[in-house]
N, C-alpha and C positions, 0 to 999 in steps of 0.2 A: 413457518416457525415450528419447531419441534416442542411437544409437550410431554409431560410425564404425570402420572397419577400420584399425588402425594398420599402416602399411607395413613397419616394421622388426620389431615384436613379433609380427606375424601373428595378433593377436587383436582382438576388438571391445572398444572402450573407450567409456565414456559421453562424450557430447559436452559440452563446457563450455557453461554457460548464457550466453545473450546478455547482455552487461554492461548494456545499457539496460533489459532486462527485470528483471534483478536489482536495479538501482537503483530501478526503478519499484515493485518489490515492497517494498523497504525503506521508501520514501517512503509507500506506501500504508499500511503497518503503523503508521508514525508519525502519519500524518494520522488514521487510524481511532482511535488512542489519544487524540489531541487532541480528536476529535469526542466520544468517550465522556466525557472529562473535562468538556468544555463542557456536555454534556447533564446530567451530574450537578450541575454548578454552577448551572444554570438552575433547579433545584428549590429552591435556597436563596437566590436573589437576590430581594430585596424592592423595591429601588429601580427604578422604571420605566426610567430612563435606562441603568442598568447591565444590566437585562434586555434592552433593545433592542440594546445593544452586543454582548452575549453571543449573542443570536439572529443578529445580522449576521455575527459571527465564525463561528458554526456553519454558517450558510448558505454562507459562503465556503469553508470546509473541505469541505463536501459537494459544492460545485461542482468543487473541485480533485480530489476522489475520482472524481467522474463523468468528468471529463476524462481522468484516468489510466486508468480502466476502458475508456473509448472508444479511447484510443490503444494500450493494452496489454491486450487481452481476456484474455490468459493470466495476468495478475496474480491474478485471482480464482480461477483453476483450479489453478495450480501450487502445490505444497507449499512451505512456507517452510522452507528448509534452513539458514538462519542461526541461530546461537545467540542467544537473547534475553538 
Protein backbone atom coordinates (compact mmCIF):
# COMPACT_ATOMS: atom_id res chain seq x y z
CA UNK A 1 0.00 0.00 0.00
CA UNK A 2 1.20 3.51 -0.76
CA UNK A 3 1.24 6.15 1.98
CA UNK A 4 1.59 9.91 2.04
CA UNK A 5 2.56 12.27 4.86
CA UNK A 6 -0.41 14.40 5.85
CA UNK A 7 0.87 17.99 6.27
CA UNK A 8 -1.58 18.98 9.03
CA UNK A 9 -1.90 15.75 11.00
CA UNK A 10 1.80 14.92 10.84
CA UNK A 11 1.22 11.22 10.21
CA UNK A 12 1.27 8.84 7.31
CA UNK A 13 -2.09 8.00 5.78
CA UNK A 14 -2.96 5.49 3.05
CA UNK A 15 -3.09 6.93 -0.46
CA UNK A 16 -6.54 6.84 -1.98
CA UNK A 17 -6.79 4.41 -4.87
CA UNK A 18 -6.70 5.67 -8.44
CA UNK A 19 -10.37 5.96 -9.49
CA UNK A 20 -9.70 4.48 -12.95
CA UNK A 21 -8.04 1.44 -11.38
CA UNK A 22 -10.92 1.05 -8.93
CA UNK A 23 -13.44 1.19 -11.77
CA UNK A 24 -11.39 -1.29 -13.81
CA UNK A 25 -11.36 -3.65 -10.83
CA UNK A 26 -15.16 -3.52 -10.51
CA UNK A 27 -15.65 -4.03 -14.26
CA UNK A 28 -13.17 -6.93 -14.23
CA UNK A 29 -15.09 -8.62 -11.41
CA UNK A 30 -18.40 -8.22 -13.30
CA UNK A 31 -16.95 -9.44 -16.60
CA UNK A 32 -15.40 -12.47 -14.89
CA UNK A 33 -18.74 -13.29 -13.29
CA UNK A 34 -20.42 -13.03 -16.71
CA UNK A 35 -17.74 -15.26 -18.28
CA UNK A 36 -18.30 -17.86 -15.55
CA UNK A 37 -22.06 -17.80 -16.21
CA UNK A 38 -21.57 -18.18 -19.98
CA UNK A 39 -19.16 -21.08 -19.41
CA UNK A 40 -21.75 -22.86 -17.25
CA UNK A 41 -24.52 -22.20 -19.80
CA UNK A 42 -22.42 -23.67 -22.62
CA UNK A 43 -22.58 -27.05 -20.88
CA UNK A 44 -26.37 -27.15 -21.24
CA UNK A 45 -26.99 -25.56 -24.65
CA UNK A 46 -27.99 -28.13 -27.25
CA UNK A 47 -28.95 -26.01 -30.26
CA UNK A 48 -25.95 -25.28 -32.50
CA UNK A 49 -26.94 -21.67 -33.22
CA UNK A 50 -27.40 -20.92 -29.51
CA UNK A 51 -24.06 -22.54 -28.73
CA UNK A 52 -22.34 -20.48 -31.45
CA UNK A 53 -23.85 -17.29 -30.03
CA UNK A 54 -22.81 -18.14 -26.45
CA UNK A 55 -19.26 -18.95 -27.61
CA UNK A 56 -19.08 -15.62 -29.45
CA UNK A 57 -20.31 -13.79 -26.34
CA UNK A 58 -17.74 -15.60 -24.19
CA UNK A 59 -14.95 -14.73 -26.63
CA UNK A 60 -16.00 -11.06 -26.53
CA UNK A 61 -15.97 -11.04 -22.72
CA UNK A 62 -12.53 -12.65 -22.66
CA UNK A 63 -11.22 -10.04 -25.12
CA UNK A 64 -12.55 -7.27 -22.88
CA UNK A 65 -10.88 -8.87 -19.85
CA UNK A 66 -7.59 -9.14 -21.73
CA UNK A 67 -7.77 -5.47 -22.71
CA UNK A 68 -8.48 -4.43 -19.13
CA UNK A 69 -5.52 -6.46 -17.87
CA UNK A 70 -3.30 -4.93 -20.56
CA UNK A 71 -4.40 -1.38 -19.67
CA UNK A 72 -4.46 -1.93 -15.88
CA UNK A 73 -1.94 -4.62 -14.89
CA UNK A 74 -2.63 -3.85 -11.21
CA UNK A 75 -6.20 -5.12 -11.52
CA UNK A 76 -5.11 -8.73 -11.25
CA UNK A 77 -2.70 -8.05 -8.36
CA UNK A 78 -4.58 -5.60 -6.16
CA UNK A 79 -6.98 -6.91 -3.52
CA UNK A 80 -10.66 -6.27 -3.98
CA UNK A 81 -11.69 -3.96 -1.15
CA UNK A 82 -15.28 -3.38 -2.24
CA UNK A 83 -18.06 -5.27 -0.53
CA UNK A 84 -19.77 -7.75 -2.79
